N, C-alpha and C positions, 0 to 999 in steps of 0.2 A: 440489595447492595448497589450502590452508585459507584461506577468505575470511571477513571481517568481514561479518556480515549485521546488526550492531546499529547503526543509523544512524537519524537522525531523532528523534522523539520516544519515549524510553524511558521506562516508568513505574516508579518504585522503590515496588513495591506495599506498601500498609499491610496490616497484620492486623487487621480488625475483631474486637472482643470484645463480648461481652454484658455486661450489668449485672453478672452473676454472675461474670464473668472468663473465661468459655468463648469459644472461637472461635467467631465468628458467621460461619458458611460461607454462609448465606443472602445476608447483606450482601456478602459477597466477591463472589458471583456478580453481585449487582446492580451493584457497582462496575466489575466487568470489563466488563459491557455497556456501560455508560456510557463508560468510557474507549475501547472499542473503536469506539464510535459517535463518539466525540469526536476520533478521529484518531490514536490510540497506535499507533506503528511497531513497538514492541517491549514486552515485560515484563521486568522485573528482579524476581525473586521471592527471598523468604528471604534477605534482606540487612540492611542497617542500619535502613532505614524499616520493615521488616516485623518488627522487635522479636524477631528470630530467637534471640537467645541466651535468650529467656524461654519459648521453645516446646519442647515436648516432641518426640521422635523421632517418635511417632505423629502429632502435629499437623502437623510439617513435612512427613511423608509424605501426609498427607491434602490439605494445602494444595497441594502439588505436584501430586497427582493430580487435583484439582478444577481447577486453572489449566490444565493440559493438555487436559483433557476440554472445558472451556468453550471455550478458545481455538480449538481444533479446526485448529491449524496455519495459522490465517489470518495471524498474525504470529509472529516468533521469541519464543523464552522464553530468558532468560539467568538461570541460577539460581547463588546464592551457594554457595560451597563453599571455605571457607578457615580458617585458624586459626594459632596460634602453635607447633604441633607439626607439623613437615613430614611425619613418618611416619603420624601420623593422618590428614591431609589425602590424602595418597597412598593410605592404605587405603581411606578412604571413597570416593575416585575409582575404585578398582579393584572394589569390593564393592557400591557403591550402585546404585539403579535410577534410571538418567537416561534413561529411554525417555520421547521427547517433549521433551526438553531439547536446545536448539540450542546452547548453550555455557555455559562456568563463569565465574563473577566470582569472583576470588580476592584477598582483601584481604591487604594486608602484614601480616606477623606483628606482634602487639602485645605490650606489657609486657615481653617478653624483649629488645627493642631491638637486633637483629642489625646487624651491619656491612652495608656495600654488598655485599660477596663472600658474606655470609650470605644476603641477600635474592637475589641472583643464583642462589646454590645452591639455595634453597628454591624459587623458581618454575620453574628448570629441572627440577627433579625432579618438580613438579606437571604441567608440560607433558609430561614424559614418561611419565606416569601415565595419560593419558586422550587419546583420539583427538579429543575435542571441542575447538572453539576455546575458547581461554583469553583472558579480559580481566583484566588485572591492575587492582587498586584501591589507588589509593595516597591516603590520608587521613589524613595525619600529625596532625592535631588529634585524631584518635581513638585512633590507634596508637601515637603517641610515637616514630615514625621516618618519615623521608622516602626514598621511592624517588627517588634523584636522576635527572636526565636522562640521564646517561651510562649508568647501569645500565639504564634503561629501553630505551634505544636498542639496548645490547649484548643483552639479552634478546629484542627483537624480531628482531635480525639472526640469532641463533643458534638460536632455538626457532621453527620454522615454524608451529606451531599457536597460539602467542601473537599474537594478531591485533589488539589493542588496549588502551588503558589508559583507565581511568575516573580523570580527573585532578581530585582535590578538594583539592589543596595551597593553592589560593588564590594561587598565585604564577604570574603571567601571563608572567613572564621564563622561568621553568621550562617552561612549557607551550609558549612558542615555541621554545624550544631543542629539545625533542623533535619538534616538527613540521618544524623546519628540518633535523634529522639523521636523521630515521628512516627506515626503508626504505618504499619507495613503497606496499606492500601493507599497512602498519600504521597504525592510526587512533588518534586521540585523541578521546575523548568526555568532555564536560564532567560534572563531578560536582556541581557548585554552579549552582543554578537563576540566582542573580544574576550569575554571570559568563558565562553561556551566550551572551549576545550577544557579547561581545568574543571569546570563545574561538572560536565559529564564524567571526568575522571574520578570526581568526588562522588557521583552517583545521581546526578541530575538526570532526566528521562529525555531531555531536548531542549529546544530553543524556540522562542518567539522573536524572529530575526527581522531585522531591518535590511541588512545586505541580501537576504534571501528574495527581496523583491526583485534585485537585478541579477543575482549569481545563484539560483536555487540549486543547479545541477551540482556546483562545485561545492557549495556549503552542505548540502544533503549527504554527499559523497563523504566528507570529513565525519559528519555525524554517523552514517552507517559504519565506517570503519571503526570508529570508537566502540560502538555497540556491540562489534564482533571482537573486540579486544586487540585490534590492529592499531596500536597506538602511535607506533613510528610513522607510518604514512599519514595518518590523520594529522599528527604534529606538523609534518611538513606542509600540509594544506592550510593549517592554522598560522604557520609563521609566513607563508606566502602572501597572506592577506593583512598582516598586522599593520602595515603602513595605510592600507586603505581603510581599515576599521577606524583608525584615528581621524582620517579626513573627512569620512562619513558624518561625524559628529562635531567637528571644530567649529562649524557655523550654526549648529543646532540641527535637530531632527524634526521634519525629513528633509531639510534643504539639502542635504548630502547626497541622499539616495535619489532624489528627484533630479539633481544635477547629472548624476549617473545614469539613470534611465533616459533622461534627454539625450545624452551623448550616445546612447545605445540605440535612440530612434524610436522610443516607446512612447514617449509623453513629452508635452510642452513643459518646460522649466518655470512653472507657475505655482505659488503659494497663495495663501490668503493671509492678508494682514490679522495679528500682528507680526506672522512670519514672512520673511523675505528670502530670495534666492541667495545661494552660498556666493561668497566673493569670488572675483575673477581670479585670484591668485590660487585659491582653493580649488576652483574648476580646472585650471591649468596643470597643477600638481596631480589632480585626480585623473585627468586625461593622459598625462605621461605615464602614471601607474598602470593604466587600463592598457596602454600600448605595451609596456613592458611585459604584463600578465598575459598579453594576447587575448584581451576580452573584445 
C-alpha cells in the first residue's frame, strides 16, 4: 500500500535569484532553514512557484540535490514532474534521479487541452512509470483544462500510487464532490492559500502554500488548529491574512511572495522573464499590510 505523507503545511518553494539572474543557492538554504524552523511539514520543489520552466536542467538538478541534502529527511519532499507530452514525462520518471524524493507532483497537461479520457490515460501512464507516490495537480487557470471530480476519483480508484490531488480549481463544489466520493486512502490538498481554511473544513488534509514561504509559522498554526477542530481561532488567522492573499497574486505568482520575501530581507526581488516583479503600488500596499500585521 502506498500512502500519502504530504499533509499539513507544504511549502511551494520559490527559486531565489541574484541581481545578475543566477540562482542564489545561499539564499535558498537560508529560506529552507527558516521554513523548517517555522513548522513546514513538507516541501514542494520545482513546480509553479519555483519558476521551473525558466530553469536549466543543471539548475533543476542542483536545486533538487541541495534541498535533499539540507532537509536530511526531516520532512517529505514532493517534486514537480509533469508536462503536456505523456511520453516525455514517462521517460523522465524512468531515467531521472529521484533519490531523496518522496513523491511526484504532476500537473495536468497544458496547451493541448486533452479530454477527460486523455487526462485519465495520461496520469495512468505516469503512475505506471514510477513506484513513487503521485500527487495530481489540477490548476485549470494555468493549464486550460479542468480535471473533473469523476476523473480524479476514477484515477484514485484505479492507480494505487496516485495518493492525492493538489486542487487549485477554485471550485469548492468540485472539491467537495471529490472528498465525498474518493477512496478512503486518497487525499485532497489545497492549492490555493485563500481557500485553505474552507477546504480543510470540508476534509482536505493540508495545503501546498505560496504564503508559507514567508509566513510558515503563522500559516502552519492555522492548519494545526483546524486539524484539532479549533475552528474559531483558525478562522481568525485566516481572516487576518485575507487582504494579503489577494495582493500576493494580483501581479502573478511568484511575483507577490518574492516581493514579500525581499521586504523581509531574505532574497533579491528578481524573477526570470517572462515574469516580472510586482508593481510598485502593490508592493507599497503589501508593505503597509505587513506593518499592520507586525510581520
